[in-house]
C-alpha positions, 0 to 999 in steps of 0.5 A: 150127214149127206147120205140119201136112203130111199124110203121104198123101192118104187120111189122115183130116184129123181125125187131122192136127189138133194138139189137144194144146195149149189155146193152139192154139185161138182164144178163141171158145168161151170168148167165146161162153159168156161172152157168153151168160152176160151175156145170161142174167144181165141178166134174172136177178132175185136175182143182184145183187150177188153170185150172178152174179160167184159163178157166173162164178167156178165156171164159170171155175174148172171150165173152167180145171181141165178144161183144165189138162193142155193148158196145160203152163205153168200150174198147177191151183189145185184143191189150194187149196180143201179139198173140191174134188176134180177127177177126173184126166184120162186120158193121152190126147188131148182136144179142148179146145173140146169140154171147155170146151163140156161144162163150161159146158153142164153148169153154166150151166143149174144156176147159172140154173135159173129162166131163161126158155125163150128163154134156156134154148134158147140154152144148148142151141143153143150147146152143140149148136153146139160139139158139132157143131164138135167132132164134125167136128174129131176122131174119135168117141173123142176127142170123147166123151172130151172131152165126158165129161171136161168134164162130170165136172169140172163135176159136181165143181165143182158139188158143191163149190159146193153146200158154200158154204151162204151163197152157193150158193142166195142168189139165191133170196132176196137179202134173206134173214137180215138185219133192218136195224132190228136194226142201226140205232142212230142217225143215220149208220146205214143205213136204206132209201130209196125208191123201193126194196124197203124192206129191204137186199140181200145182208145175209149175202152177206159170209159167202159163200166166197172164193177168194183174199181173206183179209181181208174188211174194208176200211179204216174210213170217215170218222166220222159228223158233221154239223159244217160243218167235218167231212170227212163234211159236206164229202163230202155237200155235194160229192154235193149240188152235183153234181146240184143243180139238174141234172147236166151232160151229161158227168156224166149220160153217165158215170153212165148209161154205168157204171150197170148197176144194173137187172135187165132193162136191162143186165148187172150192175156186176161182170160188166160187167168180163167184157164188157170183157175179152171186147172185148179178147179179140176185138180181139186175137184171143186164143188159148184159153189166154188166154181161160181165164186171163182168165175164171177170174181175172175170176170169182174176183176179182169173186166175192171183191170182191163178198163183201168189199164186202158184208161191209164194207158191213154191218159199217160200215153207213154210210147213203147220201148221200140220207139224209144230205142229206135230214136235213142239207141238203134234205129234198126232194133226190133222187139222179139215178139213174133206171130207164127201165124202170119210170120210177122217179126218185131211186133209191138201191141198197138196201144200205149205202154204204161201200164202193161195190160198183161201185168194189170190183168195178171195181178188182178187174176192172181189176187182173185185166185189167191183169195179163192184157193189160197195165196200159197197155192202151188201149181203147174200151168199146162195152158199151152202144153204140147203146142208146136208153134211155140214152146209148149212146155208147162211151167211150175210155180209156188203161188199165183202171185209168182205167176203174175210176176213172171207174166209181167216180166215176160214182156220186158225180154220180148221188148214190148214193155219197160220195167215200170209198165210191168211193176206198176201193172202188177201193183195196180192189178193186185189192187183191182183184185182186192177191191173185187174180193172186198165186195160183200160176197159172204154173209 
């Protein structure tokens, strides 16, 4: 029952290690690459909102497919994606941490080719660290086979990524291909707010590849109206009342806790859910199979949630609360979102409101984590513990869905979303997560 007894004293210890099954290893190689991704993505301009989740999807898929022969209870999903040609594994022994390490070591610098020298060196150092561990754990033959196979699968996944003409190089210009003036017809349509770039991010992102999502369009928003008896007026008034004259301490804390809006300050809102999953893996000392399962499903779900949300945003083209409130209630009103790095106050993200990207990716991420770790899993989120530029105090939750709901609601007191954006985002994102969960992962 899992106990290894050497046959004789002079037997090479590396031949006594059972490397046949992925779940015989701990989560740490997957965790360490996830954590490095989160550090790199924090400083990666152009990767918000969609390219960062997209990179997670492809890297997670590569690690999954490279290790599938070591997970006998699970299926490859490569056959679901025309043009993805995964090389076959040999009928031989593999060291799965080395396979995973090689896969991430190949893909991380390709998805982030413009990262700074310091972070590029961290990629090299992490790959070397796990190569050293692999060489010490197994024979040279097994190590080289494992490393070569991880790289071969990663190369196949990278080739597949390049066939997504919208998504693959989107990070080079997140404002590409969309002129907001061409889509502005009347009050209620989105237009830029300031401070901001004066143009929308991700206008064509809704055309990027999805992995499970089949219907990219969420439910319609409330009809535009300035009538004092309309639901739209009521929701705008709700936003206005939240921070007029000021935010409460609790609302400010919640808003800062879930913001993740700004490059160079934190990771972005989608990958935040990978950081949450990493915390659970570490707390539960998960095995490597569970780590791969969480990571691949999280990547696919966040990718699809971002694509669906941005397709819907630019389809419905709903203006932000700031625009409505300035026109109807108070021309001097500003949202409460503040960038501590630049000093900019009254910031609104530069793309249409409906549905909320935070809420959609939160619903998807929470649904994946619930499926992997349990829908009633309670945890304390320490993502921003001890930060000094905003309220770096952990918050505790009774479930992942509760976390998604709070993340969604946090955007209302900040003044950057209507209630409808958040509620529909959670509903839509939960559906995205369920579609990912329903893929034929298990035999």
